[in-house]
N, CA, C and O atoms as a Maestro MAE file, in Angstrom:
{
 s_m_m2io_version
 :::
 2.0.0
}

f_m_ct {
 s_m_title
 :::
 protein
 m_atom[180] {
  # First column is atom index #
  i_m_mmod_type
  r_m_x_coord
  r_m_y_coord
  r_m_z_coord
  i_m_residue_number
  s_m_chain_name
  s_m_pdb_residue_name
  s_m_pdb_atom_name
  i_m_atomic_number
  :::
  1 25 79.960 -112.850 175.628 1 A "UNK " " N  " 7
  2 3 79.634 -111.581 174.996 1 A "UNK " " CA " 6
  3 2 78.115 -111.475 174.866 1 A "UNK " " C  " 6
  4 15 77.451 -112.447 174.508 1 A "UNK " " O  " 8
  5 25 77.573 -110.307 175.154 2 A "UNK " " N  " 7
  6 3 76.135 -110.124 175.134 2 A "UNK " " CA " 6
  7 2 75.575 -109.855 173.748 2 A "UNK " " C  " 6
  8 15 76.303 -109.567 172.798 2 A "UNK " " O  " 8
  9 25 74.273 -109.958 173.670 3 A "UNK " " N  " 7
  10 3 73.585 -109.737 172.398 3 A "UNK " " CA " 6
  11 2 73.826 -108.345 171.846 3 A "UNK " " C  " 6
  12 15 74.018 -108.180 170.642 3 A "UNK " " O  " 8
  13 25 73.817 -107.338 172.719 4 A "UNK " " N  " 7
  14 3 73.996 -105.961 172.248 4 A "UNK " " CA " 6
  15 2 75.345 -105.776 171.580 4 A "UNK " " C  " 6
  16 15 75.440 -105.144 170.528 4 A "UNK " " O  " 8
  17 25 76.383 -106.325 172.183 5 A "UNK " " N  " 7
  18 3 77.729 -106.209 171.608 5 A "UNK " " CA " 6
  19 2 77.818 -106.956 170.283 5 A "UNK " " C  " 6
  20 15 78.402 -106.460 169.320 5 A "UNK " " O  " 8
  21 25 77.238 -108.148 170.241 6 A "UNK " " N  " 7
  22 3 77.233 -108.933 168.999 6 A "UNK " " CA " 6
  23 2 76.493 -108.177 167.894 6 A "UNK " " C  " 6
  24 15 76.965 -108.101 166.759 6 A "UNK " " O  " 8
  25 25 75.326 -107.617 168.237 7 A "UNK " " N  " 7
  26 3 74.542 -106.873 167.249 7 A "UNK " " CA " 6
  27 2 75.302 -105.654 166.740 7 A "UNK " " C  " 6
  28 15 75.283 -105.369 165.543 7 A "UNK " " O  " 8
  29 25 75.972 -104.930 167.639 8 A "UNK " " N  " 7
  30 3 76.771 -103.771 167.219 8 A "UNK " " CA " 6
  31 2 77.871 -104.192 166.255 8 A "UNK " " C  " 6
  32 15 78.127 -103.517 165.257 8 A "UNK " " O  " 8
  33 25 78.509 -105.297 166.556 9 A "UNK " " N  " 7
  34 3 79.589 -105.792 165.707 9 A "UNK " " CA " 6
  35 2 79.064 -106.177 164.324 9 A "UNK " " C  " 6
  36 15 79.675 -105.845 163.308 9 A "UNK " " O  " 8
  37 25 77.947 -106.868 164.291 10 A "UNK " " N  " 7
  38 3 77.371 -107.268 163.006 10 A "UNK " " CA " 6
  39 2 76.896 -106.054 162.212 10 A "UNK " " C  " 6
  40 15 77.081 -105.995 160.997 10 A "UNK " " O  " 8
  41 25 76.293 -105.099 162.887 11 A "UNK " " N  " 7
  42 3 75.856 -103.874 162.225 11 A "UNK " " CA " 6
  43 2 77.044 -103.142 161.611 11 A "UNK " " C  " 6
  44 15 76.980 -102.711 160.460 11 A "UNK " " O  " 8
  45 25 78.114 -103.001 162.364 12 A "UNK " " N  " 7
  46 3 79.316 -102.324 161.859 12 A "UNK " " CA " 6
  47 2 79.898 -103.060 160.664 12 A "UNK " " C  " 6
  48 15 80.346 -102.430 159.706 12 A "UNK " " O  " 8
  49 25 79.895 -104.379 160.711 13 A "UNK " " N  " 7
  50 3 80.413 -105.171 159.596 13 A "UNK " " CA " 6
  51 2 79.589 -104.936 158.343 13 A "UNK " " C  " 6
  52 15 80.142 -104.693 157.270 13 A "UNK " " O  " 8
  53 25 78.276 -105.006 158.473 14 A "UNK " " N  " 7
  54 3 77.403 -104.793 157.316 14 A "UNK " " CA " 6
  55 2 77.573 -103.395 156.742 14 A "UNK " " C  " 6
  56 15 77.659 -103.228 155.525 14 A "UNK " " O  " 8
  57 25 77.623 -102.387 157.616 15 A "UNK " " N  " 7
  58 3 77.777 -101.012 157.149 15 A "UNK " " CA " 6
  59 2 79.126 -100.808 156.477 15 A "UNK " " C  " 6
  60 15 79.219 -100.054 155.508 15 A "UNK " " O  " 8
  61 25 80.163 -101.457 156.964 16 A "UNK " " N  " 7
  62 3 81.487 -101.326 156.336 16 A "UNK " " CA " 6
  63 2 81.504 -101.968 154.947 16 A "UNK " " C  " 6
  64 15 82.356 -101.642 154.121 16 A "UNK " " O  " 8
  65 25 80.572 -102.872 154.695 17 A "UNK " " N  " 7
  66 3 80.450 -103.517 153.389 17 A "UNK " " CA " 6
  67 2 79.524 -102.734 152.460 17 A "UNK " " C  " 6
  68 15 79.276 -103.143 151.326 17 A "UNK " " O  " 8
  69 25 79.018 -101.603 152.956 18 A "UNK " " N  " 7
  70 3 78.162 -100.761 152.130 18 A "UNK " " CA " 6
  71 2 76.666 -100.997 152.273 18 A "UNK " " C  " 6
  72 15 75.873 -100.403 151.542 18 A "UNK " " O  " 8
  73 25 76.277 -101.845 153.194 19 A "UNK " " N  " 7
  74 3 74.859 -102.128 153.422 19 A "UNK " " CA " 6
  75 2 74.253 -101.042 154.295 19 A "UNK " " C  " 6
  76 15 74.915 -100.481 155.168 19 A "UNK " " O  " 8
  77 25 72.987 -100.760 154.044 20 A "UNK " " N  " 7
  78 3 72.192 -99.935 154.950 20 A "UNK " " CA " 6
  79 2 71.345 -100.898 155.775 20 A "UNK " " C  " 6
  80 15 70.787 -101.856 155.240 20 A "UNK " " O  " 8
  81 25 71.251 -100.646 157.052 21 A "UNK " " N  " 7
  82 3 70.570 -101.582 157.946 21 A "UNK " " CA " 6
  83 2 69.443 -100.868 158.676 21 A "UNK " " C  " 6
  84 15 69.618 -99.771 159.206 21 A "UNK " " O  " 8
  85 25 68.291 -101.511 158.691 22 A "UNK " " N  " 7
  86 3 67.154 -100.986 159.437 22 A "UNK " " CA " 6
  87 2 66.750 -102.058 160.454 22 A "UNK " " C  " 6
  88 15 66.585 -103.226 160.102 22 A "UNK " " O  " 8
  89 25 66.596 -101.660 161.683 23 A "UNK " " N  " 7
  90 3 66.164 -102.584 162.727 23 A "UNK " " CA " 6
  91 2 64.654 -102.493 162.868 23 A "UNK " " C  " 6
  92 15 64.091 -101.403 162.974 23 A "UNK " " O  " 8
  93 25 64.009 -103.644 162.867 24 A "UNK " " N  " 7
  94 3 62.571 -103.716 163.121 24 A "UNK " " CA " 6
  95 2 62.389 -104.495 164.415 24 A "UNK " " C  " 6
  96 15 62.780 -105.658 164.519 24 A "UNK " " O  " 8
  97 25 61.793 -103.839 165.388 25 A "UNK " " N  " 7
  98 3 61.561 -104.469 166.678 25 A "UNK " " CA " 6
  99 2 60.271 -105.271 166.637 25 A "UNK " " C  " 6
  100 15 59.344 -104.928 165.903 25 A "UNK " " O  " 8
  101 25 60.212 -106.321 167.410 26 A "UNK " " N  " 7
  102 3 59.050 -107.197 167.466 26 A "UNK " " CA " 6
  103 2 57.767 -106.408 167.740 26 A "UNK " " C  " 6
  104 15 56.723 -106.698 167.154 26 A "UNK " " O  " 8
  105 25 57.841 -105.426 168.617 27 A "UNK " " N  " 7
  106 3 56.645 -104.652 168.966 27 A "UNK " " CA " 6
  107 2 56.117 -103.837 167.778 27 A "UNK " " C  " 6
  108 15 54.939 -103.480 167.756 27 A "UNK " " O  " 8
  109 25 56.972 -103.539 166.792 28 A "UNK " " N  " 7
  110 3 56.543 -102.772 165.623 28 A "UNK " " CA " 6
  111 2 55.691 -103.601 164.670 28 A "UNK " " C  " 6
  112 15 55.015 -103.040 163.807 28 A "UNK " " O  " 8
  113 25 55.710 -104.905 164.805 29 A "UNK " " N  " 7
  114 3 54.938 -105.773 163.928 29 A "UNK " " CA " 6
  115 2 53.438 -105.679 164.194 29 A "UNK " " C  " 6
  116 15 52.634 -106.114 163.370 29 A "UNK " " O  " 8
  117 25 53.064 -105.123 165.323 30 A "UNK " " N  " 7
  118 3 51.651 -105.014 165.689 30 A "UNK " " CA " 6
  119 2 50.925 -103.948 164.885 30 A "UNK " " C  " 6
  120 15 49.723 -104.062 164.649 30 A "UNK " " O  " 8
  121 25 51.645 -102.906 164.458 31 A "UNK " " N  " 7
  122 3 51.041 -101.809 163.693 31 A "UNK " " CA " 6
  123 2 51.624 -101.849 162.289 31 A "UNK " " C  " 6
  124 15 52.621 -101.189 161.997 31 A "UNK " " O  " 8
  125 25 50.985 -102.636 161.420 32 A "UNK " " N  " 7
  126 3 51.550 -102.854 160.089 32 A "UNK " " CA " 6
  127 2 51.559 -101.590 159.227 32 A "UNK " " C  " 6
  128 15 52.439 -101.429 158.382 32 A "UNK " " O  " 8
  129 25 50.599 -100.700 159.429 33 A "UNK " " N  " 7
  130 3 50.578 -99.456 158.642 33 A "UNK " " CA " 6
  131 2 51.785 -98.588 158.990 33 A "UNK " " C  " 6
  132 15 52.445 -98.055 158.099 33 A "UNK " " O  " 8
  133 25 52.073 -98.448 160.273 34 A "UNK " " N  " 7
  134 3 53.234 -97.658 160.699 34 A "UNK " " CA " 6
  135 2 54.526 -98.326 160.242 34 A "UNK " " C  " 6
  136 15 55.467 -97.649 159.827 34 A "UNK " " O  " 8
  137 25 54.570 -99.637 160.318 35 A "UNK " " N  " 7
  138 3 55.759 -100.359 159.882 35 A "UNK " " CA " 6
  139 2 55.969 -100.186 158.381 35 A "UNK " " C  " 6
  140 15 57.098 -99.991 157.930 35 A "UNK " " O  " 8
  141 25 54.901 -100.257 157.615 36 A "UNK " " N  " 7
  142 3 55.003 -100.053 156.166 36 A "UNK " " CA " 6
  143 2 55.551 -98.664 155.851 36 A "UNK " " C  " 6
  144 15 56.376 -98.514 154.950 36 A "UNK " " O  " 8
  145 25 55.100 -97.652 156.583 37 A "UNK " " N  " 7
  146 3 55.625 -96.293 156.380 37 A "UNK " " CA " 6
  147 2 57.113 -96.234 156.712 37 A "UNK " " C  " 6
  148 15 57.889 -95.605 155.994 37 A "UNK " " O  " 8
  149 25 57.509 -96.891 157.801 38 A "UNK " " N  " 7
  150 3 58.913 -96.895 158.214 38 A "UNK " " CA " 6
  151 2 59.774 -97.552 157.123 38 A "UNK " " C  " 6
  152 15 60.835 -97.038 156.770 38 A "UNK " " O  " 8
  153 25 59.316 -98.669 156.606 39 A "UNK " " N  " 7
  154 3 60.061 -99.379 155.560 39 A "UNK " " CA " 6
  155 2 60.112 -98.535 154.290 39 A "UNK " " C  " 6
  156 15 61.161 -98.426 153.655 39 A "UNK " " O  " 8
  157 25 58.993 -97.944 153.926 40 A "UNK " " N  " 7
  158 3 58.936 -97.102 152.728 40 A "UNK " " CA " 6
  159 2 59.910 -95.930 152.838 40 A "UNK " " C  " 6
  160 15 60.625 -95.611 151.888 40 A "UNK " " O  " 8
  161 25 59.926 -95.299 154.004 41 A "UNK " " N  " 7
  162 3 60.856 -94.179 154.222 41 A "UNK " " CA " 6
  163 2 62.298 -94.653 154.125 41 A "UNK " " C  " 6
  164 15 63.129 -94.005 153.488 41 A "UNK " " O  " 8
  165 25 62.589 -95.768 154.748 42 A "UNK " " N  " 7
  166 3 63.948 -96.321 154.702 42 A "UNK " " CA " 6
  167 2 64.365 -96.633 153.274 42 A "UNK " " C  " 6
  168 15 65.474 -96.295 152.860 42 A "UNK " " O  " 8
  169 25 63.485 -97.272 152.526 43 A "UNK " " N  " 7
  170 3 63.811 -97.691 151.165 43 A "UNK " " CA " 6
  171 2 63.929 -96.523 150.199 43 A "UNK " " C  " 6
  172 15 64.615 -96.632 149.183 43 A "UNK " " O  " 8
  173 25 63.272 -95.411 150.497 44 A "UNK " " N  " 7
  174 3 63.293 -94.276 149.574 44 A "UNK " " CA " 6
  175 2 64.515 -93.379 149.763 44 A "UNK " " C  " 6
  176 15 64.703 -92.426 149.007 44 A "UNK " " O  " 8
  177 25 65.335 -93.671 150.748 45 A "UNK " " N  " 7
  178 3 66.546 -92.861 150.992 45 A "UNK " " CA " 6
  179 2 67.670 -93.308 150.088 45 A "UNK " " C  " 6
  180 15 68.766 -92.751 150.144 45 A "UNK " " O  " 8
  :::
 }
 m_bond[179] {
  # First column is bond index #
  i_m_from
  i_m_to
  i_m_order
  :::
  1 1 2 1
  2 2 3 1
  3 3 4 2
  4 3 5 1
  5 5 6 1
  6 6 7 1
  7 7 8 2
  8 7 9 1
  9 9 10 1
  10 10 11 1
  11 11 12 2
  12 11 13 1
  13 13 14 1
  14 14 15 1
  15 15 16 2
  16 15 17 1
  17 17 18 1
  18 18 19 1
  19 19 20 2
  20 19 21 1
  21 21 22 1
  22 22 23 1
  23 23 24 2
  24 23 25 1
  25 25 26 1
  26 26 27 1
  27 27 28 2
  28 27 29 1
  29 29 30 1
  30 30 31 1
  31 31 32 2
  32 31 33 1
  33 33 34 1
  34 34 35 1
  35 35 36 2
  36 35 37 1
  37 37 38 1
  38 38 39 1
  39 39 40 2
  40 39 41 1
  41 41 42 1
  42 42 43 1
  43 43 44 2
  44 43 45 1
  45 45 46 1
  46 46 47 1
  47 47 48 2
  48 47 49 1
  49 49 50 1
  50 50 51 1
  51 51 52 2
  52 51 53 1
  53 53 54 1
  54 54 55 1
  55 55 56 2
  56 55 57 1
  57 57 58 1
  58 58 59 1
  59 59 60 2
  60 59 61 1
  61 61 62 1
  62 62 63 1
  63 63 64 2
  64 63 65 1
  65 65 66 1
  66 66 67 1
  67 67 68 2
  68 67 69 1
  69 69 70 1
  70 70 71 1
  71 71 72 2
  72 71 73 1
  73 73 74 1
  74 74 75 1
  75 75 76 2
  76 75 77 1
  77 77 78 1
  78 78 79 1
  79 79 80 2
  80 79 81 1
  81 81 82 1
  82 82 83 1
  83 83 84 2
  84 83 85 1
  85 85 86 1
  86 86 87 1
  87 87 88 2
  88 87 89 1
  89 89 90 1
  90 90 91 1
  91 91 92 2
  92 91 93 1
  93 93 94 1
  94 94 95 1
  95 95 96 2
  96 95 97 1
  97 97 98 1
  98 98 99 1
  99 99 100 2
  100 99 101 1
  101 101 102 1
  102 102 103 1
  103 103 104 2
  104 103 105 1
  105 105 106 1
  106 106 107 1
  107 107 108 2
  108 107 109 1
  109 109 110 1
  110 110 111 1
  111 111 112 2
  112 111 113 1
  113 113 114 1
  114 114 115 1
  115 115 116 2
  116 115 117 1
  117 117 118 1
  118 118 119 1
  119 119 120 2
  120 119 121 1
  121 121 122 1
  122 122 123 1
  123 123 124 2
  124 123 125 1
  125 125 126 1
  126 126 127 1
  127 127 128 2
  128 127 129 1
  129 129 130 1
  130 130 131 1
  131 131 132 2
  132 131 133 1
  133 133 134 1
  134 134 135 1
  135 135 136 2
  136 135 137 1
  137 137 138 1
  138 138 139 1
  139 139 140 2
  140 139 141 1
  141 141 142 1
  142 142 143 1
  143 143 144 2
  144 143 145 1
  145 145 146 1
  146 146 147 1
  147 147 148 2
  148 147 149 1
  149 149 150 1
  150 150 151 1
  151 151 152 2
  152 151 153 1
  153 153 154 1
  154 154 155 1
  155 155 156 2
  156 155 157 1
  157 157 158 1
  158 158 159 1
  159 159 160 2
  160 159 161 1
  161 161 162 1
  162 162 163 1
  163 163 164 2
  164 163 165 1
  165 165 166 1
  166 166 167 1
  167 167 168 2
  168 167 169 1
  169 169 170 1
  170 170 171 1
  171 171 172 2
  172 171 173 1
  173 173 174 1
  174 174 175 1
  175 175 176 2
  176 175 177 1
  177 177 178 1
  178 178 179 1
  179 179 180 2
  :::
 }
}
């Protein structure tokens, strides 16, 4: 089974338990200001 399928399964499991999930890609770590805004927006929902 591939990573994408495993990730989808884990995401669905977490969401079914009531968790909100945000994916942060490795490339987003380079721009910390943009990442901080993304996290802030996610957390404020």
